[in-house]
Steps between C-alpha positions, in 0.01 A plus 500: 500500500188624673347256739199480724609374844254266667493431864399136454713378216762584240493839331335530166697654219298763321736616230860524406633832380822643352724791610348851498166385629276717714330314788269603779371820331142443566554436873728809506225732372235331711733524812445128558762242613628271225283198434777301323881451556760544235785254493814572290682209333820682414684789669374845402404846615150580638391852535208602732308817497334614809193717529711766672751493206213536256364791698841671498541429128160670449610809697849522341420404143129482413568430139714200580232372754231542225710286252533239773128486559432483119761212483330306778157563342611369169670201679174416689298538172724251319466258789117524480476453128 
């Protein structure tokens, strides 16, 4: 569940998502802090990609990095449509 934390009240649930979901991609590319929190309801694994890791990927495997950027662009496009 993605939620907006409010300083003067209960958090607002924005949406509930299933496994395999990408979150925080826009803030990642804009180098901004997260504007929402993610709350998991069941045990699972969360993967985090840092800017440094993406830079290393770009140096070590530019083709993989290009596929990653294309995946994120497609994901963002689907969210906007």
